[in-house]
C-alpha positions in Angstrom: 6.8 18.1 4.1 9.8 16.4 5.7 11.9 14.2 3.4 13.2 10.9 4.9 16.6 10.0 3.6 17.3 6.4 2.5 20.5 4.5 1.8 20.2 5.7 -1.9 21.2 9.4 -1.9 18.9 10.0 -4.9 15.8 8.4 -3.3 13.8 10.1 -0.5 10.5 9.2 1.1 7.8 11.4 2.5 4.4 10.9 3.9 1.6 12.0 1.7 -0.8 14.8 2.7 -4.4 15.2 1.7 -3.1 17.5 -1.0 -1.4 14.5 -2.6 -4.6 12.6 -3.1 -4.4 13.2 -6.9 -0.9 11.7 -7.0 -1.9 8.7 -4.9 -4.8 8.2 -7.3 -2.4 8.3 -10.2 -0.3 5.7 -8.6 -3.4 3.5 -7.9 -4.3 3.8 -11.6 -0.8 2.7 -12.6 -1.0 -0.2 -10.2 -4.4 -1.2 -11.5 -3.1 -1.2 -15.1 -0.1 -3.3 -14.0 -2.4 -5.7 -12.3 -4.6 -5.9 -15.3 -7.5 -4.5 -13.2 -7.6 -0.9 -14.4 -11.4 -1.0 -14.5 -11.5 -2.0 -10.8 -9.9 1.3 -9.7 -13.0 3.4 -8.9 -11.4 5.6 -6.2 -11.7 9.3 -6.7 -9.3 12.1 -5.7 -12.0 13.4 -3.3 -12.4 9.9 -1.8 -8.7 9.5 -1.2 -8.4 13.0 0.1 -11.1 12.2 2.6 -9.3 9.0 3.7 -6.1 10.8 4.1 -7.7 13.7 6.0 -9.6 11.4 8.4 -6.5 9.3 8.8 -8.3 6.1 7.6 -5.4 5.5 5.3 -1.9 6.8 4.8 0.6 6.9 2.0 4.3 7.2 1.6 5.7 8.6 -1.6 9.1 7.7 -3.0 10.9 10.5 -4.8 13.9 9.7 -7.1 15.8 12.9 -8.0 12.8 14.8 -6.7 10.3 13.0 -9.0 7.5 10.9 -7.5 8.3 7.3 -8.7 6.9 5.0 -6.0 4.2 4.8 -3.4 2.8 2.7 -0.6 -0.8 3.1 0.6 -1.6 1.4 3.9 -3.7 1.4 7.0 -3.6 0.1 10.6 -5.2 -3.3 11.4 -5.6 -5.6 14.4 -6.5 -9.2 14.9 -8.3 -10.6 17.9 -7.5 -14.1 16.5 -3.8 -13.7 17.2 -4.0 -10.6 19.5 -1.7 -8.5 17.3 -1.8 -5.2 15.4 -0.3 -4.6 12.1 -0.1 -2.4 9.0 -1.9 -3.5 5.8 -0.5 -2.4 2.5 -3.3 -1.9 0.0 -1.2 -0.4 -2.8 2.5 -0.7 -3.5 4.2 0.3 -6.8 7.6 1.4 -8.1 7.5 2.9 -11.6 8.5 0.3 -14.2 11.5 2.3 -15.4 13.1 2.3 -11.9 12.5 -1.3 -10.9 15.4 -3.5 -9.9 17.3 -0.5 -8.4 16.5 -1.6 -4.8 13.8 1.1 -4.3 11.1 -1.6 -3.5 13.4 -3.1 -0.9 13.9 0.3 0.6 10.2 0.9 0.7 9.5 -2.5 2.4 12.3 -1.9 4.9 10.8 1.5 5.7 7.3 0.0 6.1 8.8 -2.7 8.4 10.5 -0.1 10.5 7.3 2.0 10.7 5.3 -1.1 11.8 7.7 -1.8 14.6 7.8 1.9 15.6 4.0 1.8 15.9 4.1 -1.3 18.1 2.9 -3.6 15.3 3.8 -7.2 15.2 3.1 -7.8 11.4 3.0 -6.2 8.0 0.6 -7.7 5.5 -0.5 -7.2 1.9 -2.1 -9.1 -1.0 -0.6 -10.2 -4.2 -2.3 -11.6 -7.3 -1.5 -15.3 -7.9 -0.3 -14.8 -11.4 2.2 -12.0 -10.5 5.3 -14.3 -10.3 7.9 -11.5 -10.4 6.4 -9.7 -7.5 5.9 -13.0 -5.5 9.6 -13.7 -6.0 10.4 -10.2 -4.8 8.3 -10.6 -1.6 9.7 -14.1 -0.9 13.3 -12.8 -1.4 12.5 -10.5 1.6 11.3 -13.5 3.7 7.5 -13.0 3.2 5.3 -16.0 3.1 1.8 -16.5 1.7 -1.3 -17.2 3.8 -2.9 -19.7 1.5 -5.5 -21.2 3.9 -8.1 -18.5 3.6 -10.1 -16.5 1.0 -10.9 -12.8 1.6 -14.6 -12.0 1.3 -16.0 -8.5 0.8 -19.3 -6.6 0.9 -19.4 -3.8 -1.7 -21.5 -0.7 -0.9 -24.7 -2.3 -2.3 -24.3 -5.5 -0.1 -23.5 -3.3 2.9 -26.7 -1.5 2.5 -28.8 -4.6 1.8 -27.3 -6.4 4.9 -27.6 -3.3 7.1 -31.3 -3.2 6.2 -31.8 -6.6 7.8 -30.9 -5.3 11.3 
């Protein structure tokens, strides 16, 4: 696994492999706890392994002094509405004990660079409305909120029910 150097000599990045599915799941559980939504994290190691193997999702791990302390889980997107492609960040976390050291900025800079290298015109993610510290962080990087829409979703049961109508 190739390590990617950052401007912090103690902080390296690397792309997750399917063998890292358990670690990605651990980070998702930490994120769920931070977001006060731990009960909503229903992913399994096998499910994440499958996503990583099939390249339906990717993850970047942040290693500080060799220890995994941060992650970003993302996937490729596109929009016919604006005719652009992008990366969508579904999970982003820096361990609480290492926040405010610039590691989050490094991760977002890397993701921005990666999006550009892949020919994308945007990088997107969601943030809970109550999460003011994180909103301030994102805004400090120049991000803006898209407040004129609500995301809707079909869970597996609704997918099956609607598919049966075809």
